[in-house]
C-alpha positions, 0 to 999 in steps of 0.5 A, spaced: 474 504 487 469 509 486 473 513 492 480 511 487 478 513 481 475 521 484 482 522 487 485 521 481 481 525 477 482 531 483 490 530 483 489 530 475 485 536 475 489 541 480 496 537 476 493 540 469 496 547 470 503 545 472 503 540 465 501 545 461 507 549 462 512 543 460 513 537 456 508 530 460 511 525 461 509 518 464 512 512 467 510 505 468 513 501 474 512 493 475 514 491 482 516 486 486 517 485 494 518 483 500 512 485 505 513 484 512 509 486 519 502 487 520 500 482 526 495 484 530 494 485 537 487 481 539 483 483 545 476 481 547 473 480 554 480 481 557 483 476 554 489 478 549 491 474 543 496 476 538 494 474 530 501 473 526 501 474 518 506 471 514 511 475 510 510 474 503 512 476 496 509 482 493 507 485 487 505 491 485 504 497 479 506 504 479 504 509 475 508 516 475 507 522 471 509 530 472 507 535 476 512 540 475 520 540 473 521 536 480 515 532 483 511 527 480 504 524 481 504 517 483 498 512 483 500 505 486 497 499 486 500 493 491 498 485 493 501 480 496 497 473 499 498 471 506 496 467 512 493 469 518 494 465 524 487 463 528 486 465 535 484 460 541 476 461 540 476 462 532 478 458 527 477 458 519 476 453 514 482 458 510 486 462 513 489 465 507 489 472 506 490 478 500 491 484 502 491 490 497 493 497 498 491 502 492 494 510 493 494 516 490 500 521 492 507 523 489 514 524 490 519 529 491 527 529 491 531 530 497 537 529 494 541 529 487 546 526 484 548 519 479 543 515 485 538 520 487 533 519 492 525 521 493 521 522 498 514 519 496 508 517 499 500 517 498 493 516 501 488 511 499 484 504 501 487 497 504 483 491 501 483 485 506 479 479 503 479 472 507 479 466 502 474 463 507 467 466 503 464 465 510 468 471 513 467 479 511 472 483 506 474 489 510 476 496 506 479 502 510 482 508 509 490 508 510 497 512 507 503 510 506 510 514 506 517 511 504 524 513 500 525 511 493 531 512 489 531 511 481 538 509 477 538 511 470 539 505 465 538 509 459 534 514 456 527 510 457 529 506 462 532 506 469 531 501 476 527 504 481 528 501 489 523 503 494 521 502 501 515 503 504 510 504 511 503 503 510 499 505 515 491 502 515 486 506 519 481 502 524 476 504 530 479 501 536 473 498 538 471 494 532 473 487 529 474 484 522 474 477 518 466 476 521 462 470 520 455 469 523 458 467 530 463 470 531 470 475 529 476 472 528 481 478 529 478 484 534 482 490 533 485 493 539 489 499 536 488 505 531 492 504 526 495 498 523 502 498 520 506 494 514 513 495 511 514 493 504 521 493 500 521 493 493 524 493 486 522 494 479 524 496 471 521 503 470 519 505 462 519 513 461 515 515 455 
């Protein structure tokens, strides 16, 4: 959380010169979506396993502010609850898993018109929290990139549609969700990927 706050403060300071030249607009967008992908290819002692995650509904909140006439800064929190499949040599009392992304970034328009499109992205953290209290939580650096569109409904409200790809960075020789004796997943890649599509109602003030 301290890292997220520090990143937010840095981006705010950088944005101040541009903010001073124009009317500052803020937008808040509650999001509901669907997150899928994110299976782990696990490998230990030359034994390969595939740990699968259930595709589930996600919930988020996106805050945006004017950076200049065209660009916006963004702070995104997106969360969903899922379950992971067990490997042959590990069982947990609960396979429930919460995954939260907290990213700071921005968007820039790539086309204009009645239905404009924006390239959006950000950097931040991924927090993975198993429901089994004997397994450790994990927090790793991550990034996202995506495409968004906004359809104006009125002066204050617009419909926002997003599609994003999240990439979380791991050490390929590491393990996650470990108790005192074993680990649920042994990582065999450097980046872990999930995809999300979402929709929300934006309020501008």
